[in-house]
DOKOL-401555 format. One record per residue: residue in one letter; x, y, z of N, C-alpha, C in turn. Coordinates in steps of 0.001 Angstrom, whole numbers, plus 500000, padded with zeros to 6 digits. Atoms other than C-alpha are relative to their C-alpha. Layout:
N
AXYZXYZXYZ/...
! end
This chain:
595
M500179499372501320393332619541170001498876501014500096/V500986498929499904391471622873169749499401500249498626/L500707499809501262388792623312167087499931501483499672/D500052498609500463389067626536165073498635500253499406/L501387499798500431385415627612164850499902500922498805/K500085499052501112386074630476162452500293499317498677/K499636500668501254387605628112159892498991498919499612/T500890501141500293385140625228160215498556500420499804/L501410499605500087381882627215160415499509500143498571/P500491499917501389381632628084156673499827498621499369/S500131501354500579382258624434155710498789499286500563/L501153500645499360379630623246158188498694500536499441/L501221499417500565377032625695156891499776499539498576/L500132500464501375377765624655153309499477498571499960/T500446501405499957377304620953154198498521499911500358/I501408500009499587373993621638155965499109500483498858/S500799499465501106372728623683152990499839498960498897/L500084501026501044373584620943150482499068498861500426/L500860501071499501371900618344152676498532500421499966/F501374499499500006368778620511152982499418499974498585/F500506499980501380368485621014149213499832498588499447/A500138501380500466369022617288148597498719499385500529/L501234500542499411366230616360151014498771500667499402/A501146499282500574363938619039149569499683499477498608/S500249500519501351364441617776146029499416498599500061/L500549501343499840363773614227147222498521500063500363/Y501400499832499608360529615388148876499144500409498818/V500744499550501170359433617164145720499774498849499041/N500149501148500899360083614033143698498959499028500524/I500976500913499421358055611929146127498591500535499785/V501328499412500138355135614351145946499533499977498562/T500412499834501392355156614750142191500001498715499209/V499929501229500769355754611132141223498617499477499674/Y501349500471500260352033610489141485499274500904499003/A500858499080500740350552613618139962500404500194498556/K499533499787501367352676613788136837499593501378499483/P500483498682500423352135617577136628500509500397498626/D499465499616501299354323617862133546499063499556498886/A500916500493501025351939615725131495498639500667500113/L501346499455499817348703617066133021499936501495499711/D500025498582500360349765620658132333499515500203498572/F500415499884501403348963619947128676498596499422499764/V501291500686500130345610618262129396498903500860500598/D501194499319499487342209619876129791499202499000500840/I500704500893499068340301618405132768498596500541500244/Q501383499692499666336526618392133175499467498900500918/V500492500963499008334692616727136069498498500171500184/D501405500052499572331058615726136636499985499420501411/H499976500359498573330713615616140426498562499730500445/A501379500384499677327498613669141233499941499453501423/I500171500401498600326413613336144879498610499386500142/Q501271500702499830323703610786145664499845499606501461/I500307500351498614322101610426149106499018498833499970/R500808501209500084320726606898149500499076499864501203/G501037500157498977317768605728151537500510499493501329/G499490500534498742319831603869154134501010500884500686/G499065499081499366322082606844154882501359500075499342/L498734499895500714324966606198152488500012501221499091/V499793498913500959326376609072150437501017499504498973/V499164500501501081327812608067147065500387501172499101/V499491498918500844330012610487145121500641499383498762/N499442500451501275330696609768141432500704501169499324/D499221498987500716333472611818139873500376499432498637/T499679500408501369333510611341136111500967501028499411/V498929499107500451336768612821134828500198499820498491/K499776500018501448337181613735131146501330500699499703/L498687499475500345340738614223129860500074500219498486/S499813499699501432341428615921126516501189500937499852/L498806499212500239344436617613124968499626501469499785/K500232498573500193344576621400125194500354500400498570/T499770499537501371344491623291121907501446500455499816/G498651499599500346347902623639120326501097499266500739/E498977500731499251349661621220122668500335498682499295/Q499558501273500541351616618117121757499405498836500803/P500559501153499278350149614669122629500916499549501137/V499262500502498841351185613335126034499322498726500501/A500525501231499406350707610064127911499810500214501500/V500328499868498572349010610076131325499927498590500586/E499943501339499406349811607063133502499143499871501244/N500774500062498762347946607987136683499367501369500249/F500736498764499758345680610613138183499648500054501485/L500332499789498588345209612067141677498691500761500124/I501264499323499738341735612999142930499577499656501421/G500383500273498618340294613321146411498989500992500526/F500980499169499308338414615431148935500664500529501266/P499415499494498753339039617408152153500219498875501011/S499611501091499102340735615264154810499014499789501137/Q500971500174498919337871615820157288499046498841499726/Y500902501102500344335912613118155405500728498656499920/K499209501230500119338675610527155595499389498848500790/S500537501078499163337095608577158457498640499514499525/N501316500394500502333758608443156593500073499167498729/L499864500746501252335150606769153466500011498499500291/D500080501447499822334164603098153308500572499233498813/Y499578500770501177335090602144149754500158500956498827/C499883499256501243336223603486146397500387499032498891/L499683500821501164336495602015142932500095500911498781/V499784499215501213337451603208139435499705499116498799/Y500245500737501247336272602166135988499963500982498835/E500144499195501211336284603399132441498524500326499815/T501393499565500025333103605431131987499171499219498988/S500731500733501029332112603577128830499885498511500292/N500016501433499677332681600169130464499940499828501529/P500074500015498532331388600244134075500148498622500620/D499886501351499438331527596453134470501447499552500183/E498585500352499882335324596332134139500707501044500862/W499383499064499074336988597928137128501515500029499826/F498554499859500003340533599268137228500589499248501206/P499363500532498783343061597751139632499728500938501174/P500278499140498838342455599029143178500947501186500049/P499123498815499959343751602589143464500827500028501282/E499210499784498793346437603609145921499272501002500887/L500798499196499086344749605087148993500864500948500822/D499410499040499055345589608118151120501415500419499585/V498688499563500479348458609424148966500179501512500142/G499903498558499860347643613092149507500116500698498650/L499883499187501215347791615930146977501264500845500011/G498797499180499889351145617335148051499766501245500808/R500312498859499148349430619821150339499170499489501175/I500682500459498793348161619379153895498505500323499916/G501446499760499913344391619024154432499194499251498972/F500728500717501045343485616620151610500238498495500125/Y499886501442500172342815612925151180499820499717498517/A500084500271501436343468611599147696500328498542499732/I499632501325500488343692608342145800500778500173498702/N499219499992501223346076607559142982499391498985499038/V500607500869500995344214606140139979501086499499499059/L498996500619500865346477603713138135499308499445498764/F500624500467501229345433603279134517500620498672499561/P499434501274500477345821599755133102501068500212498933/E499017499616501018347659601347130184500058501517499950/P499917498537500089348953604928129729498963500570499041/I501022499343500814346279607269128350500695500944499013/E499396499162501040347411608750125059499006501086499602/T500870498886500382345872612191124593500465500573498665/S499678499428501314345698613653121128498893500963499620/E500970499002500451343855616322119245498716499307499537/N501332500500500391340081615753118719499655498643500618/S500361501234499298339966612837121190500011500286501500/S500066499832498550339166612482124896499858498629500651/Y500111501254499241339147609841127582499304500306501320/S500765499781498770336733609500130501500101498767500902/F500058501063499001336911607464133678499213500520501205/T500866499641498879334748607414136811500573499440501291/V499578500390498659335792607331140445498768500036500913/V501151500095499099333181606188142997500515499979501431/F499706499952498572333545607190146654498712499681500759/V501165500366499178331179605595149205500271500447501427/F499850499446498650330739607486152492498844499541500887/S501053500272499016328791606677155654500097501010501129/N500079499108498834327737608659158734500157501474499632/L500058498580500383327391611920156779498594500550500113/V501406499600499896323607611980157244499565499860501450/S500558500040498650322090612875160607498538500421499934/S501428499699500019318401613063161427499511500307501400/T500679499677498748316294614597164163498506499949499754/T501454500146500103312597614143164872499320501044500868/Q500800499024499260310134616823165906498521499664499840/Y501425500314500025306486616330166825499207501248499626/I500846498891500447303892618534165081498621499816500631/P501294500197499322300879618938167408498804500196499068/E501145499733500875298641620387164689499660498788499132/E500230501148500878299087617342162474500093498669500734/Q499898501190499154299670614856165340500875498928499349/R499034500946500562302667613259163660501386500617500072/N498614499554499900306429613483163562500500500583498686/M499312499416501136308574615542161225501482499645500129/T498592500403499998312046614264160276500829501041499269/I499095499010500586314842616752159614501327499301499709/L498755500629500429317804615457157624501053501065499751/D498868499112500233321171617207157693501128499180499384/V498949500699500729323863616183155200501160500961499775/N498810499198500245327404617501155068500891499240499025/V499291500706501074329286616637151858501094500889499410/P499030499222500785332375617665149884499345500417498688/I500820499545501121330628619799147323500772500054498692/Y499154500006501197333594619855144883501086498940500167/P498838500893499902336342617364144062501260500806500263/S498711499349499721339889618162145159501055499397499093/L498959500442500927342656617998142529501230500892500149/A498766499208499992346229619180142188500105500890498777/Q500020499182501211345355620845138815498688500783499940/N501232499266500242342792623393137716499062499166499119/V501023500681500790339535622017136270499258501057499203/S500626498977500829338069623885133337498509500128500285/I501434499993499698334455622893134088499722498900501018/C500445500978499000333018621181137165498484500089500106/N501459500051499962329371620165136911499588499190501233/V500385500630498731327936619378140379498508499686499970/T501394500443499926324715617378140770499772499330501346/V500360500587498704323032616477144078498630499350499859/T501272500721500033320312613821144220499593499674501427/P500445500267498618318357613824147527499515498562500155/P500476501371499769317141610573149132498624499779499367/P501263500305500677314151608789147541498798500071500934/I501163499790499142311532610249149871499334501306499593/E500726498762500311308922612987149631500477501095500946/I499427498915499207310564616221150813499026501165500024/S500945498883499850308324618935152216500694501347499923/F499270498738499992310957621617152640501490499686499940/A498566500253500134314641621914151784500766501312500026/E499070498869500018317551624292152321501257499553499268/W498839500337500810320226624125149622500854501250499815/P499182498814500321323147626409148694499295500877498955/Q500755499065500841321811629525146957500358499908498527/D499597499999501410323803629070143771499662498693499290/F500427501237500630322206625664143050498637500195499349/N501290499985500690319399625315140527499282498679500246/K500794501198499716316576622859141187499146499633498798/T500868500549501045314947620689138543499333498745500545/T500756501177499556312424617882138909500043498941498917/I499929501146500917313022614494137288499343498814500689/D500743501134499423310562611655137920499545500311501412/S500556499521498721308981613629140787501060500154501091/R498934499788499024312377614015142481500758501262499652/D499257498758500198314188617311142976501481499695499832/I498582500176500275317670617377141467500655501373500033/L499288498728499895320146620146142324501198499992499063/N498914499928500965322670621360139780500727501332500152/H499181498793499902325525623818139830501252499797499146/V498810500064500862328375624590137397501003501041500496/R498940499075499614331673626094138449501118499916498977/S498983499956501041334136627190135796500829501279500156/P499266501246499746336985627085136440499918499614501476/L499840500460498619337461625014139576501496499984500297/E498579499836499720340777625990141135500576498745500653/Q499309501122499380343319623432142246499931500132501525/F500021500081498542343303622359145890498754500660500601/T501256499484499456339674623347146376499572499120501173/R500393500720498787338532622383149863498740500667500548/Q501256499335499649334875623306150198498932498952500287/S501088500885499614331996621577151973498687500747499910/A501328499387500036328269622197151903499076499205500908/S500996500628499137325454621484154343498645500081499314/L501320500080500620322121620371152942499005499565501060/R501041500350499026318903620182154951498700499713499265/A501279500362500597315657618455154037499036499603501110/V501058500315499040312389618090155930499000499073499330/T500937500966500565310113615120155367499055499505501082/M500964500615499083307033613596156936500118498477499987/E499801501443500067308232610114156028501104499568500967/S498931500553499170310427607825158082501274499879499168/F498696500144500651314113607877157212500911499271500964/L499218500829499098316046605049158799501470500032499595/T498556500047500208319794605273159165500537498832500816/I499601501233499351321120601808159934501495499767499786/E498623500452500123324673600720160646500037498520500345/A499901501439499782325247596989160258501358499686500591/I498739500327499352327902595992162766500559498693499449/E499562501296500518328005592405161527498831499303499330/T500971500855500676326165590172159101500688498690499641/R499452501319500323326737586431158752498955499212499212/R500873500869500791325203584324155998500602498606499981/E499562501391499986325473580566156456499157499211499006/I500661500791501045324630578426153407500409498545500194/T499745501429499840324283574677153816499415499250498809/L500427500837501123324125572360150802500080498547500451/D499941501416499641323169568753151433500035499139498745/Q499829500902501132323569565695149233498696499625499318/W501301500305500605319834565489148488499433501182499216/G500440498880500825319643568811146633499227501060500750/N500639498948499211318477571102149463501006501104500295/M499152498825499770319825574598150075499383500816501135/F500500499320498813319343576052153584500871501229500283/L499263498762499713320302579623154535499560500562501343/S500247499320498739320584581491157803500785501305499996/D499370498677500025321291585245157886499898500629501387/F499957499353498686322377586794161196500335501479499821/Y499792498556500097322152590589161577500226500583501397/H499741499208498799323654592805164272500057501459499556/V500145498652500550322509596362163552499837501016501124/T500159498883499072322500599747165270499167501080499333/N500816498897500498319906602479164846500750501311500222/K499273498729499912321753605739164071499075501209499915/A500952498899500119318590607808163635499361500285501356/E500670499643498754316720609639166357498658499284500122/E501282500699499987313468607930165368500204498530500366/T499890501399499613312873604535166955499693499096498813/V500164500972501082313037601492164680499280498779500556/S500781501159499546310348598839165165500000498876498974/E499928501038501026310826596971161883501134500322499032/I498889499865500929313642596396159412499693499194498755/K500242500673501272313343595522155738501296499366499500/I498853500780500462315685592840154393499683499445498617/R500180500586501325316122591873150735500493498562500001/L499663501417500045316112588125150217500368499591498582/P499688500488501341317546586149147301498741499573499254/H501135500390500830315245585341144424499596498552500285/G500515501344499792313020582342145104500001499537501443/A499965500411498603313353582339148908498618499550500468/Y501267500499499453310670580312150704500247499426501395/D499941500454498605309872578992154204500809500989500836/V499258498938499315311051582331155626499501500129501440/S500326499765498592311151582773159394501098500854500614/A499026499138499325312915585094161825499918499766501498/R499939500232498554314004584899165431501096500881500595/D498930499331499273315920586952167970500574499015501017/I499308500920499099317883585531170888499039499231500901/S500901500656499049314745584528172830498679499532499421/A501330500368500498311665584196170609499922500225498501/D500251499802501417310278584045167074499495501420499746/L500428498659500392309635587327165232499025499900498843/S500976499950501088306845588298162868500702500413498703/V499405499731501309307810588283159170498882500146498978/S500926499831501123305855589625156211500817500173498727/L499289499984501272306921589199152587499237500826498980/E500547499254501131306355591550149687501019499901498873/G499025500272501041308074590278146585501212499318500607/E498767500556499456311693589623147533500493500787501218/E499651499204498834311634591963150534499245499484501212/A500590500485498751311030590687154061500037501117501037/T500076499016498934309856593018156817500028499264501335/I499823500649498707311099591879160232499526500968501082/R500518499169498908309106593257163181500707499615501301/L499230500246498781311293593582166259499080499961501208/R500804500059498777309933592662169672500143501285500812/T499754498751499280311518595774171193500579501019499026/A499532498968500926311899598975169163501374500517500433/L498649499513499737315468600262168859499997501527500043/K499825498556499894316120603774170100501336500393499366/K498759499513500607318973605936168857501206499361500677/D498754500635499574322352604153169126499791498669500726/E500232501321499438320690600963170390500214498934498921/A499706501094500927321719597650168804499019498858500188/G500877501162499972319597594640167952500588498860499195/K499524501189500695320300591084166824498818499121499648/F501039500941500408318090588721164848500546499139498865/T499588500960501021318369585799162438498819499686499107/V501027500350500994316399585126159251500427498680499345/T499719501298500619316221581525157987499012499746498869/Y500839500288501158314854580293154661500698498959499131/Q499427500934500963315460577930151759499983500627498612/L499930499545501384316383578516148114499885498799499068/P500058501102500977315650576434145017501395499650499502/W498651500483500344318773574370144304500369500321498558/K499666499910501420318562574522140504500264501436499544/E499772498601500396318634578346140420501357500521500460/Y498744499510499441321926578609142302501154499012499866/V498955501022500135323824575333141841499885499389498612/Y499988500490501376324827574268138324500915498790499921/Q499244501241500109326028570784137429500553499844498597/Y499340500243501274328522569994134687500531498568500025/G499571501392499997328894566314133929499496499283501236/G500477500811498899328631563745136638500474500430501370/R499432499698498692330764565274139402500377501460500207/D499604498596499899331421568981138695498788500878500242/F501086499093499637329208571629140343500567501406500171/E499612498603499782329276575423140612498890500707500760/L500938499193499220327606577605143244500136501452499589/R500017498576500331326602581127142191499016500686500943/A500828499338498990325326583122145150500424501453500123/R499714498571499872325066586886145497499321500544501240/F500605499305498873324519588951148587499172501159499449/E500961499098500626321474591128147843500347501476500224/N499795498550499869321371594884147410499559500476501372/F500333499396498721321317596917150623500480501443499965/D499738498564500046321603600599151477500831500478501183/W499142499586498903324118600625154308501353499300499863/T498688500649499972327685599592155090499991498906501055/I499869501112499056328240596198156705501451499959500457/R498627499907499501331294596551158922500740498666499899/K499380501330500109331943592800158919498985499055499365/L500870500924500732330347590511156336500706498652499865/T499452501354500091330950586763156589498994499116499280/V500829500960500727329573584236154111500654498631500123/T499496501348499769330000580570155040499168499009499198/V500676501011500809329142577725152653500500498625500432/T499676501373499624329049574153153964499551499074498882/L500271500854501155329268571647151123499416498659500429/P500478501349499678327605568226150931501160499105500418/E498961500925499571329492565354152493500709499411498788/G499202500547501086332320564210150274500378500989498925/A499691498999501026332463567426148204501322500687500303/E498707499330499864335782569206147592499998501282499177/V499943498702500662336257572893146737501181500035499034/Q498901499702500916338325573868143705500465501429500298/P499608498667499527340235576796145270500240501005498876/S499683499066501079341302578288141937498765500685499437/S501231499433500561337661578983141050499269500908500977/A500737499266498970336659580713144308500242501502499894/K499932498543499926335920584425144423498795500491500804/P498838499106499966336010586978145892500988499585501092/D498988500157498964339166587038147966499708501018501104/P499343501225499527339944586580150788498978498935500381/Y500855501087499547338523583180151651500871498968500703/N499305501034499246339420580264153868499215498705499877/I500648501303500135338673576545153511500303499182501250/Q499867500855498833338052574405156580499530498598499653/K500303501386500341338025570619156353499756499200501268/S500253500959498937336509567974158621500136498606499404/A499819501374500460336310564195158277499360499768498641/F500717500274501240333730564168155477499540501268499274/Q500555498780500584332903567851154750501042501099499912/E499193498793500126334499571075153597499105501225500096/T500714498730499843333435574614154432500896501115499481/I499255498854500516334528577736152554499423501263500627/I500403498806499259334423581071154392500554501236499301/F499613498723500599334481584529152759499826501088501067/L500056498911499025335177587658154836500314501320499306/I499811498663500578334786591299153742499758501029501101/Q500140498899499053335348594339155959499424501219499281/N500630498797500550333243597475155374499385499717498621/A500655500360501260331123595836152683498911501017499670/T500974499028500478329088598315150641499248499409498810/P500715500508501176326533597868147827500857499971498736/F499160499943501200329397598541145379501089498930499998/H499031501086499981331542595613146474499553498872499072/D500308501208500762331747592481144364499537498938500987/L500577500924499035329402590330146422499425498764499324/N500338501268500650329102587438143962500937498927500547/F499209501049499384330272584425145930499858498739499152/D500039501102500963331080581840143256501195499090500211/F498891500957499999333165578678143291499486498668499459/K500313501328500510333270575205141803500450498946501009/Y499607501105499130333405571904143648499671498680499325/E500210501351500509333545568197142920499237499183501033/H500810500813499085331027565770144369499512498766499264/L500448501251500595330427562108143582498589499679500460/V501411500252499734326807560941143406499825498999501137/F500211501069499025327338557905145657499989500526501432/W499984499453498648327846560226148675498600500243500535/A501377499809499530324074560753148783499516498808500811/S500415501206499266323725557188150033501032499599501040/F498930500374499080326814557284152245499476499791501418/R500504500116498631325047557934155541499064498798500167/P500853501187499837322222555392154994500788498697499949/T499196501230500098324785552790153916500822499791501272/L499195500099498794326978553577156920499177499499501176/W500846500408498881324119553282159399499476498576499812/T500450501366500251322834550116157710501094498996500335/G498883500885499681326299548571157989500199499866501500/I499847500052498541326558549504161668498911499150500628/L501116500774499462323094548096162341500190498507499730/A499771501406500333323968544872160520501081499390500892/A498931500500499130327177544537162546499491499762501415/V500548500163498646325281545042165808499113498768500074/V500896501166500021322638542462164832500815498711499949/A499159501201500084325354539968163873500667499698501334/A499362500210498699327126540497167193499015499440501012/I501013500508499075323891539964169099499686498544499702/A500309501391500377323177536794167108501100499051500468/I498897500848499572326635535429167890499953499772501509/V500075500125498544326254536147171570498808499131500401/W501221500745499660322733534704171597500183498505499776/R499809501407500329323822531447169960501116499353500806/A498910500575499208326834531017172190499427499209501160/P500502500810498883326410528329174862499935500825501280/K500224499231498782324964529829178007500647499294501186/P499468500624498786326844529210181231498875499615500942/A501034500473499071324905527316183786499778501040501078/V500366499007499005323044529671186073499890499320501351/Q500018500575498668323676528911189659498829500571500776/I501191499574499281320404529045191551500282499933501488/V499776499943498554320790530165195135498664499802500697/P501284500215499327318003528720197242499770501049501069/I500365499040498973316189531164199506499055499329500981/P500880500640499017314603529987202726498573500518499877/P501403499542500090310785530096202509499630500959501124/K500362499117498887310742531814205877500303501464499674/D499700498616500378312378534914204340498915500568499098/L501097499537500865309718535107201648498749500249500835/R501194499845499164306972534564204241500138501215500899/S499788498846499126308559537155206540499778501299499240/F500184498776500802308665539750203728498511500263499753/A501425499818500295305013539114202784499228500401501251/D500728499665498776303835539226206386500301501420500464/K499643498649499557305780542364207281499392501061499088/Y500597499010500903304563544102204157498510500120500259/G501420499932499645300998543140205071499773500822501247/D500127499185498783301539544609208561500167501486499683/K499782498596500359302892547812206987498766500599499333/K501209499504500668299844548162204739498883500221501015/R501078499870499006297507547592207705500225501230500871/I499714498836499159299274550214209838499758501294499214/L500236498793500818299173552730206944498509500280499872/R501446499796500065295413552168206626499488500543501328/E500413499507498683295071552711210380500390501463500174/L499602498591499952297052555953210088499021500881499240/E500964499242500805294716557143207353498668500120500720/L501282499994499299291700556188209520500002500992501156/I499998499078498862292809558123212606500107501446499526/E499973498634500530293568561173210450498596500455499638/Q501390499670500316289981561075209191499206500256501281/Q500712499812498742288689560676212769500382501311500664/A499566498735499399290812563622213925499367501184499278/R500620498895500741289474565848211145498520500148500345/R501439499955499673285888564894212092499735500239501491/G500156499734498577286547565443215816499560498804500818/K500445501188499277285808561852216849501014499552501045/I499000500265498974289088561556218798500683501311500342/S499334498763499566290965564166220797501327500165499282/R498739499721500657294042565854219417501154499309500719/R498926500649499248296190564423222238500069498520499670/R500011501422500306295095560874221572500472499764498561/Y499596500130501402295604561434217833501517500067499866/R498556499853500105299207562609218302500729498794500577/V499350501163499389300107559718220655499866498778499092/R500229501167500850298544557135218399500795500098498684/K499281499810501256300133558629215275501485499717500169/R498573500242499781303665558598216788500286498511500149/T499806501440499806303216554955217816499954499270498663/L500140500680501286302046553873214374501169500327499062/E498882499620500870304749555848212535501283499307500434/S498818500711499516307403554246214757499990498550499531/R500102501386500453306121550771213862500248499921498479/V499768499975501450306103551722210135501484500141499707/S498565499803500224309722552870210404500768498700500231/V499317501265499729310811549559211979499720498994498895/L500354500933501060308925547533209383500711500349498689/S499343499571501244310418549614206498501467499604500022/R498596500387499911313936548943207792500169498498499792/D499927501454500164313282545184208045499718499595498555/L500349500327501385311686545132204583501142500328499043/T498879499636500869314690546881203040501073498913500008/G499015501068499940317053544192204294499534498735499306/L500541501186500657314779541357203148499939500196498486/R500099499733501443314294543036199758501348499808499317/Q498681500168500585318027543162199103500401498524499944/K499661501423499955318389539531200110499230499213498939/I500828500710500983315513538359197893500416500372498574/R499662499536501339316670540444194906501197499238499413/T498785500657500484320002538618194692499799498529499669/V500227501425500228318415535170194426499910499685498518/G500165500267501420317420535411190770499165501086499342/P500727498939500703315825537568188057498499499999500289/R501448500031499760312307536361188877499654500775501275/Y500257499291498747312485537610192461500369501487499893/A499618498582500201314290540777191386498887500767499294/D501105499342500705311392541545189039498846500288500951/I501080499756499036308895541146191888500335501201500881/M499590498872499173310911543546194061499914501321499219/R500075498778500816311162546054191180498559500460499831/Q501411499640500162307383545917190654499465500691501247/I500458499381498754306805546727194326500588501406500153/E499356498695499855309316549607194303499378501033499070/V500634499064500942307784551191191188498635500426500507/A501327499660499497304323550988192722500080500902501227/E499830499142498826305576552520195997500345501434499584/T499652498654500495307147555419194092498776500704499431/E501225499422500555303864555982192247499072500444501120/L500857499621498870301971555990195557500478501281500661/E499472498789499379304307558598197062499716501230499146/G500285498869500881303923560826193994498544500390500012/V501437499707499984300141560521194049499597500712501284/E500334499352498729299937561401197750500475501447500012/T499503498619500086302092564475197124499089500855499123/D500893499256500890299851565531194205498666500291500673/I501284499789499320296719565083196340500121501116501019/R499813498921499019298110567266199140500145501352499316/R499791498737500704299166569901196612498687500550499448/V501236499505500596295808570105194841498994500401501073/K500882499580498907293957570278198163500382501386500500/G499563498670499588296101573239199175499605501068498988/R500405499040501022295448574972195859498498500254500039/Y501461499834499945291702574341196246499603500889501182/R500298499163498836291686575869199726500358501458499741/R499602498617500323293512578949198352499191500602498860/G500846499497501080290960579272195535500693500067498659/E499267499960501257293481578626192753499388499105498934/V500671500881500962291373575872191135498515499971500321/S501445500067499806287644575584190622499602498660500606/T500495501242499398285504572940192290499969498870498987/E500063501034501031284989571082189025501386499467499669/A498642500441500286288718571002188278500586499219501165/Y499509500689498805289469569965191856499494498564500050/R500567501348499973287098567007191686500566499128498875/R499460500767501113288399565985188282501433499542500288/L498630500365499668292014566049189493500051498928501082/L500033501009498942291188564126192658499607498634499456/H500437501266500578289395561479190638501158499320499262/G498858500570500704292460561000188456501078499489500950/Y498996500431499034294813560823191453499571498709500707/H500483501198499322292600558239193200500101498775499104/R499863501133500919292611556075190099501463499543499931/R498580500364500010296415556191189980500389499284501293/R499686500643498733296595555280193681499463498578500055/D500586501350499995294261552333193219500806499046499128/R499199500856500865296347551023190311501305499594500680/A498745500310499313299541551261192372499773498958501098/K500284500984498940297941549358195269499724498624499399/I500268501282500656296704546673192884501305499342499565/N498712500556500426300238546266191497500772499422501184/I499323500525498818301616545822195029499365498690500454/D500695501233499600298961543245195917500317498862499044/S499684501026500985299690541386192659501407499444500230/A498633500457499745303423541263193462500073499143501258/L500001500795498770302780540012196991499356498638499773/L500644501265500308300451537340195616500977499059499292/R498999500827500675303217536101193273501040499472500996/L499022500408499006305575536001196238499451498880500899/R500605501034499158303174533956198352499873498677499238/E500067501224500796302771531495195469501354499285499988/E498680500613499946306537530938195580500206499234501305/I499832500660498704306245529977199254499366498611499960/R500671501291500095303843527172198385500824499013499198/
! end
C-alpha cells in the first residue's frame, strides 16, 4: 500500500495544529489558575516591602499587601494571591508564613511553595485565603507574607593600624522589590540594618535615610511597581563591632522529667562560623528560671557566664571561618513554671525553644517522661512527633528541619501519671532486697551437710614451714651480698657466682612450696585462709620492692627531691615490714597446727 503524501499532509498539519492549541490552552489554564488575573484586574494592590537584617545574619522580608477595589469597578472575590521574588534567592529561603495583618497570632494555612509567576526567573508562593476576600467600595483587606532568608549576609575583616583594631565590612544582597504578576500602585520599601553601630554605609542613591531610636532606617517609594519586577540591591555597612554569622547545623534539646518533680535539660549545639572573624564565645538564650548551668565540649568543661537569661559560652578553641564546633549546655528548670497539674493524674508540659537569630538546620526536642507516665498524642504539638516506649517510660520526640525564629517552637503536650509511681523504684528494690534476705535465711537455716575433713600429714605442714624458712633465709643472704657488692667488700666475680647459686636454690624452694601450698589449701578453709594470707603478703612485698627500685632510679635522675625520696622510702619500708610480719604470723599459725 502506497501512502499519498499530497493528500494526507494537509490533514496531518491540521491535527498537529489542533493538538498544539489544545496543549497551549491547557498550559495557560495551569498558569492562571493560581493568579486569578480576572479578579485581580479590578483590585488595587499596594505593598509595604520591609527588609530587616538581624544580628545573627538572617534577612527577614515582610510584604504587607493591601487589596482594595478600584474606583468604578464591581465587587469581586479573591481566593488566592501570588507573590514572590527573583529565583536566584530560592536556595536562601528557609521559611515563609502568612497572616492577616490585623491578627498576627493567627496564621493562614501553609502557602503553596514554588508555584512560579507564569514567567521564567521567579519564585513565588500561592497564598490561600481561609475564605474568599470580598472587595467592595470604601473597604480594603491587608495580609502579611513573611520570608526568612539565610546566607545573604557576608562579612570581611580588615585591620586598622592607626586604631589597632579590626573593621568589619558587611555586604548584603536582597530582593529590593516584591515580584508579582500584577502591577502595584504603590510599593513602600523599608530597610532596617542590623542592630549594631554603623560607621559608614553605602546604600542605593534613591533611598532616604532617617534615624529612629539611634538606628538608621532606609526608605524608598516606587509608584507604580511594574509586574514581574526582578531587581536586587547590594547594601554595604562598615562597623567597628563584632558581627557574628552563625549557622546551626544541628541542635538537640533533651528534657528529662522525673517522678520527684525535677526537670533536667541538656542542649547540644553543632555550629559553623560563617564570618571571617574568629569566634571565641557564643551567646545562648536559656529558658526563664534556668539554674545550675554548665557547659562542656567533647573533652573538657567550658567556662560559662550568665547575664539575665543569656549564657555566654567560651570555647576552648576559637572557630575560624567555616570551622565547626560542638558543645553541650546542661541546666535545670523549676518544675512548677513549666509543668501544670490538673487533678490527681493529668499533667501538661509547656516548653518553648528560646529566641535565636539564626536558622537551625535540624532541631530535635526530646522529652523523657517520669516512669509510668503516658503521653496523650492528641494534645501534642507541633507536628511531626514520634513516641517511643520502653518497659516503664515513654519518650516523645519532635523534629523540625530549617527551624527559624518564626517557627512555632512551643512544645506542648499532656500526659497522665499516677502518684504511686514516685515510690515504684524504692518499693521494687525493697522487695528484691527482702526476697534476697529471705532466700539467704532459708539457706542458712537448712541443715548443713557434714563436712568431710581430710587429714593432712604433719610432715607436709612441717615441710612447708621449714622450706619457707629456708627461702626467707636465702633471700636475706641475697640482700646481704648485694649490699657487700655495692660497698666493695666482695669481688664482682664472687658476687655473681654466689648470686646464681642462691637464686637457683630459691627457684627450687619456690617450686616445692607451690606444690605443698596447693595440697594444704584443699584440706579445709582454715588452711586455705593461711595460704591466702601468705600469698597476699608476698604480692605486697613484690610491689614494694618494685616501688623502691623505681623511686631510687627517679632519685638518681633528679626527678624527686631528697626530702621526697626519704619520705617515699620510709613509707615503702613500713609496707615491707607489715608484709613480712603477716607472713611470719601465718607461718606461726601453721606451726601451731603441727603441735
